[in-house]
N, C-alpha and C positions, 0 to 999 in steps of 0.2 A: 534474533532471539529465542526462533524455536530451537535452535541449537544449543544452546546456552542453557536454556532450560533441561534438554536431555541429557547435556554432560556435566552440569556445574556440579561441584562439591557442595556438600550442606552448609557449609560456612558462605562460600559465594553467592549461593542460592538465597540466603537469608540476608547477606548485606546488602546485594543489589535487588533486590524482590520490590522496593519501592518503584526503582529503574523500568522493571520487567511490569508493574501495574500502570506507571504513567504511560509507557509505550501501547498496552493493550487498551487501556481505557481511553487515552486522550486523540488516538488517531481514529479512532469511532465514534466518540462524542466529543464535539468541539467546546473542551473545558480551558478556561484560562487559567493558568500555574497556580494563582492564590485559591480559586477553586478546587484544583485538584488537591492541594496542600491541606485546605481546610475540610475535606470528606471527613464525615462524623465516623466514628467507630462502627456505629449501626447503621450505615448508609445503604446496604443491601438487604432485601426481603423476599424472602421465599413465597409466593403468594397461592400458586398450585404447583403439580410436578412438572408444568410446563412455563410458567408464568414467573418470572423474577424481575425485581425492580431495584432502580438505585434513586436515592435522593441527593440532590447536590444542593451543595450551599449557597444558593442563589437565593436572594429576596424575592419573593414573588411579588411581581407587580401588577397592579390593574391600570389598563389603557386609560389615559387622561386625555387624550387627544384622538380625534377619528383614524389617524395614520398611524397610531400606536397599538402594539401588539401587547396581549396578557402573558406575561413571563412565567413560565413552569419550571417545577423545581423536581418534579418527578418523572422520570423514564423508564420505559422496558429494557431489559438487558438479557443475553444469553447466558446460559448455563455455565459456560465456561468462564467468564468474566463473576459472575456469582461464587465459583468455586474457587476463582482464584485469590478473591478477597476473603473466603473463607481460609484458605491457607495461610493468607499473612494474620489473620486471626491466631491462628495457632502459634506462629511464631512469636507473637507478641501477649500472650494471653495472659502472663503475668502482670501486664498493663490495663487489664481490662476496666480499672475504674476510670482511665481517662476517655474524654469524651472524642478526642480526633483519633482517626485512623494512622496518622503519621505522628511521631512524636521525635525532637529532639533527644531523649533519651534513647529511642531504638536506635537511632542512626551514631550515639556516641557509643553504645553497646557494641558495636561491629564495627567501630571505626579502628584502623591498624594502626594509626601514626596521631600522635597529637602534637599539635603545634600551639605558639600562643595565640589564642583566639579570645578576643572579647566579644561576649554574645550575651546581648538582653534575654533574660528567662522568658520563654514563650512556652505554651501549651503545646502547638505544632510544629512541626519541622519548619525552619526559617527556607525561605527560598535558596539564599545562598549557600545552604548545607546541601539542598537537593542538586543545585547547579555542581557542587564539588564532587557529588556522588557520581553524579553523570560524566564529569572528567576523568573520574577513576575507572568508570565502567569502560569507557573509551581506550585509556591507556593499559588497563591490565586485562581486558576480556577481549575487546574488538581488535586492538591493535597486537598485542603480544599473543593471543590466542588463534585467532581468526586471521591475521596477516591484513588487518584493513590499513591502507597507507596513509590513514587521518589527514586526507587533504581539506576534507569538509565535514564539519560536525555541525550537528542539530543542537538547537537552541530548546529549552523549557516550552516557549511558544510556539515553536515550530509544527507541531503536531497538530495544535488547534486550526491552523491553516490547512494543514492534510487534510484534517476532517471534513473541513467546509467543502474544498475541491471534490473529495470523493463523493460527498454527499449530491454534490451538483451533477457528477458525470453519472452517477445510478440513476438521474431523474428525481430526486425530492424537488417538489417545489419550494418554492421562496418561501412560504408562509411554514413550512413543516422545518426547512431549515432555520429561521428566525426564532422558533419557539424551542428547537433542541438546541441551539447554539446560544441562547440567550441574549437574541438580539430584540429591543424594543420596537424597531422599526424595520422595514423590509430594505430600505437603501443602505442601510448598513453593511450589507454584505456585497453592495455592487462590484467592489473593488477586484472581490474574487473572481469573478468571470474573466477578469484580463488574465489571470494567471492559470486558465485551464488547458491552453495550448502547452504551456511548458510542463504542467504537471502531467496531462496524458504523454506528451513525451517520455518524459520520466517513467512513466508506468509500463510504457511499451518497451523501453529499455531493459527493466526489470524482469519482464515477462520473458523477453529476449534470452537475457541470464540463464534465467529458470531452465528455457527450453535446452539452453546449450548443456547445462548441467545432468538434467534428470532425463532427457528424452535421447541424447546424443545425437542430436543434428549435427550440418556442418563438417562432418568429417569424411566425407568420402570425394572431395574434390582431385582430381588428378594433379600431380604437382610434378610434371615433366618441364614446364618452364618458369619454377619458382625458383628464387634465390635458394641458397643455402638456409638463411635464416628462417624465411618463410617455409622453406620444405621441413624444417626443425617444428615448428608451429604447428602446421597440419599432421605432421605425423604424431605428436602427442595429443592430437583429438583422435586419430583413426583408431577407430573400435570396429567399425563395420568395412569389412574386408570383401574384395570382388567376388568371392566363392559365396557369399550370403544372398546375391542376385541371382545365382544359376536358374532359380526356378521362379524368378520375380516376374512381372509384366513389364516389359519396355514401356515407357512414356517419353514424354518431352523432357529430353536432358537427364533423363534418370529412371527410378524405377517405381511402379506401384506394389507395396506388400499388401494391399488389403485382399484377404481371400475370398471375399465378398463381391469382388468386382464385377460388373459395374452398378450393384444394387446399392452402395453406399458413396458413388460417385458424385461431386457437387460442382464437375464440370471445368474447375481450375485445379490443377493439379500444385499450385506454387503455394498454396496455404491449407492443404491437407496433409492431416496426421499421418496419412499411409504412404505419403510421399517422399522419396530420397533422392536428394538432388547428386546427380553422378554423371556429369556431362563427360564425353570424350573430349580428349586433350585438344584435338583439332577445333571443337567447337565450345573452347571454355569461354573465350569472351563474348561469344553471340550468347551463350547461356547468363552468365553473369548480367549482361544487359537485360536479358528477359526478366531477370530476377528484379534488378534495380528500377526497372522502367515500372513495373507493377507498385513496387514499394513506393514511389514517387508519386503515382496515380493514387493510391491510397492516402498518402499524405495531403494532397488536397482534397480529398473525399472528407477526411478526417476533419479537416480546417471547416470546412463547409458546413458540417455536420456541427461542430461546436458552436459555430455562429447561429444554427437552425435551434440548437437547444438553447442558448442565451435569450434567443427571441422569444421561444414560445414561454419559455421560464416567466419571462419579464412582463408577457402580456396574459397570463393566466387571470382569470377573474376570481379574484379574491375579496372576501367580505370579511374584513377585520373584526366587525362587531361581532360575529358569530363564530367566529375562527374557523371558516368555511372557505371553499374553493370549488370550481367548477370540475366535476369528475369528467367530464369529456375532455376538457384542457388537459388535465392529470394524466388522462389515458394516451392522449398524443403526446405530452413530455416523456411518459415512460417508454411508449414506442421510439422515439427519438432517441433517448438515451441506450434501449438496447441495441439500436442499429448503430450507433458509436461504437459500443462495446464489441460488437461484432467485426467493426472495421478495425479496431484497434487489436484485436485477437489475431485478426489476417495480418495485419503489418507485422506483429509481433513473429509470426510464424515464418514468413518470408524471409525477414531478416535476419532469423537466427539460422538460417541454409547458410549463411555466410560467415566463417569466423571473423570477428572484427580486427583481426591483427594483418589480415590480409586482403581486406577491401579496399585498398589502393594500391594493388599491386600493380593494376594496369597503366599507370601513371611513371613508372619506374624504368 
């Protein structure tokens, strides 16, 4: 999405800007598709130079039972989100009289092909049209321009799920999540806890890919014993050459590139930013086992930490009448979430040191 915002033509940017806003908003705020589609044109406000707010199309509800939660419709947002919505205002300024942010007229104005479609007149953009725009974004941008294989596609409601899981992994308590997500009861978010393991694995995978693209890790493995296909894969990664390590400090199965060693040393090279995995060919199997064993240990620790995070969140002392919670419990929840994120970063760093195409080479 960030590449698209940087590289798109003005027409592409205007056409797909509802998709940009859907992604930017609903991956952070757990919005239902209908809530996103019925955002008012004046939904955001600048309160001060640093405080921005968004008003959601939710019906504010007062709790009727002791286990119910007051629903709120106003949340704080960051400056980037505020400015993105202001940019969309500029694209649709001639429709300023319409009370909705997203309109069918705007969609029709940027539509390239018109089929025979019967559509009941509506003031805001119908979901069917936003679904269609998302399909077009996959086909014309992600697949054609960025070579996405198209094997899996998100639906409009998936990002609400992502937002809930992301908030849980960041250490938000259940009461805060419910109020932000529009849940009137705490138990409505219970099923999301069961998806945190898969969500964290996906998060690690994406971070691994980021390390590979941006940090040029996994590119110094000796290729003496590899097949021709595997050697070709590794050569495509190989940006660091042996001569780059001439003045580096030799450590376990590689080199330390930290000029301030040992002042910044964490005690284990495997998840260190300054470490480059570069084993000698006679130690290659041993070196790979050294990495994978620690990766598996971290996987077990991550699972334990997710279970602990779930338990703590569910046992926080909540007062639903006053919409408050125990500060001590929240501090423990935040500490546990920070520890979980530390483990996730460590695992991503370790896993990124082996190109995924050659992880199974020992079995050949």
